[in-house]
N, C-alpha and C positions, 0 to 999 in steps of 0.2 A: 276210739271206734265211732263211726257214723252209722246210724240206722237210717236208711233211705226208704221212704214210702213212695212207691214208684209204679208207673205203668209206661210202656214204650210209646209215648207221644212226643211231639216236639218239646214240650216243657219238661217232660221227664228226661229226655236225652240230654238236655242242657247240663243236668247235674251229674249224670254218669260221665259225661265228657270231662267235666272239671275234675271229678274224683280220680278218674284214670290218668289225666294229665298230671295231677298233683301227686299221684301215688299214695293217696290216703286210703287206709283200710276202711271198708264199709260193707254193710250187709243190706241186701235188697229185700224189702218186704213188699211183695206185689199188692197193689190196690186195683182190683179189676173194676174199672169204672163202668164197663158195660153191664156188670152185675149189681152195681150200686154199692160197692164196698166203701166208697168215699163217704157214705152216710152213716157208717158204723159209729156208734158213740165213742169208742176208743180212738178212732181216727180223728173225729171232730175235736178231740181235746188238743191235738197238735195241728190240725188243718181245719180251722173253724169256717173257712170258706167252702168247705166240701169239694176241694180241688186238690189233686196231687200235682207236683211233688211236695213233700215235707220231709224234714230231717229231724233227728234227735242226735245232738252231739254229746257223747258221754265224757269227752275230755276237753271241755271248753278252756279257752286261754286263761281265764281267771281261776281255774282250779276248783270251781264251785260245783253246784249241782248241774245235772244235764240241762242243756239248752235246746229247746225246740224252735224251729224256724219254718214258716210256710211262705208261699209265693216264690216262684223260681228266681226272680231277680234279686229278692232279698237273700235267698239262699246263696246265690253266686257271690254276692257282695260279702256276706258273712264268711264264707269259706275263703275268699280271697284275702280278707283281712286276718283271718285266723292263721293262714299259712304264709302270708306275705308274698303270694304268687299271683300272677296274672292281673295285677293292678299296680300301676307304677306309684312310687313315692314322689316322683316329680309332679309338681302341681299341675302343669298344663297337660301332661299325659294322663294324669288321673282324671282331670275334668273331662277330657275327651272320652275316656273309657266310660265314665258315668253318663255322659250325654248320650252315647250310642247304646248303652245298656237300657236307659229309659226310653230311648227312641224305639227300641225293639218292644219293650214292655207296653208302651202306650200306642204304638203305631203298627209295626210290622206284624206282631203276633195277633192282636185283635182284628185287624183288617183281613189278614190271611185266614184267620179263623172264620170270619163271616163269609169269606170267599168259599171256603170248604163247605160251610153249612148250606148256603143257598145253591151252590153249583152241584153238590154231591148228595147231601144228606136230607135236604128239605123235601117233604113228601109232595109239595106243590112247587113246580118250577116257575119262579117269578122272574121274567126277563129283566125288569128294571133292577131288581136286587142283584141278580147275577152280574149284569153289566156294571153296576155301581161298584161292587167289590172287586171284580176282576180288574177294572180300570184303576181303582185305588191301590191295589196290590202292584200293578204295573208302575204307578207313580212312585211307590216306595222303593221298588227295585231300581228305578232310575236314580233316586236319592242315594241309595247305597252304592250304585255303580260309580257315581261321581265321587263319592267319598273314597273309594278304593283306587282311584286314578293315581298311579305312582306310589301306591302303598301295598306292602305285602299283607298287612292286617289292618283292621279298622282303626285302631288307635296307636299304630306304630308297631309295637311288639304284640305277639299273641296275648289276648286278654279275655276277660269275661264278656266283653262286648262281642267278640267273635263266637264264643261258646253260646251266647244267647241267640245270635242271629242265624247261625248255620242251620240248626234243625228246622227253622221255618223256611229255609230255601230248599231243603231236601225235597219237599213235595211240589217243586216248581211246575211240573207238568200238570198236576191236578189243579193248580192255581191258574192255569191258562197262560203260563209264562214260558218263553223260549230263552234259555241262557245265551244263545248265540246273539241275542239282541243286547246283551249286557256283558261285554267281553271282560271287564274288570271283575265282575262277580264270578264269571265262569272260571277265571284263573284262580281267584281266591277260593272258590268252592272246591275245585280240584285239589288244591293244596291242603285244605282242611280235611277233606274226605280221606286223603291218603295217610294222614297221621295215625300211627299205631294206636294211640289212645282212643281215637274216634272209631277206628275199626273195632276195637275191643268193646267200647261202649255200645255200639249198635249190635254187635254179636250177642251181648248179654241181654239186650232188649228182645232180640229175635228168639232167644232161648226161652224167654218167658211167654211171649205170644207174638204170632204173626197174623192173628185173626183180627180183622177190623173191629174196633170197639162199637161201631154203629151198625145195628141191624134192626129188624122189625121189633125184636124183643127189647132191645136196649134203648130204642128211640125215646120212649116215654121217660125212661130213667134219666137220660142225658139232656133231653130238651123240654121236659115237662116239669122242671123244678120250680118250687115255690118256697116261701119262708118255712113251710112245714118240714121241708127236707132237712133243714139245718137245726131243728129243735130235737136234741137227743131225747129218746123215749126213756121214761123212768124205769 
């Protein structure tokens, strides 16, 4: 059994997609990031970066004590290795999967996240920042579009690379991107969106919350963090 500490954001959706695709039993423990639940001392024991998602695997492959994992990319890789699914044993396919997983973690996610922040959430609209991150998001879409030329999925077969990238393409309109400009992404996006596991994953997220995490009350919680937030109170 997997305990999933989760909120329906792009990084949260990555993990529910994997768990649904793999058919692993799991229990969702909502972590309402708009209310600051990611700073609870009990959560910080498994998510020391005060970010969800995080998991606790009660049946690890070595048969030992439960294993906790934080960071969505690390969770995807851990689960792929645990199940033997969605990452190839073939050297070259595995390398491609890892390349594109880390591309998402280091590029698409952070840059699209800054796009969201300055375009939507920042109290002061700074044209330079908005233009900077909308353009960088556009560049990254172009990279992914080229990769998907002649491919059904990013690394050949469906993999954790697709599961990592898809949720960050879902808000393409908010990111100032038009999928018609990226026909390979548009085809891939439609195929992923239609998968039953993806439909179920997003439905479970919607059942937890459809309210945006960012509002006037939560803004200070989400965007005013310092080192003090990650120091559990005695």
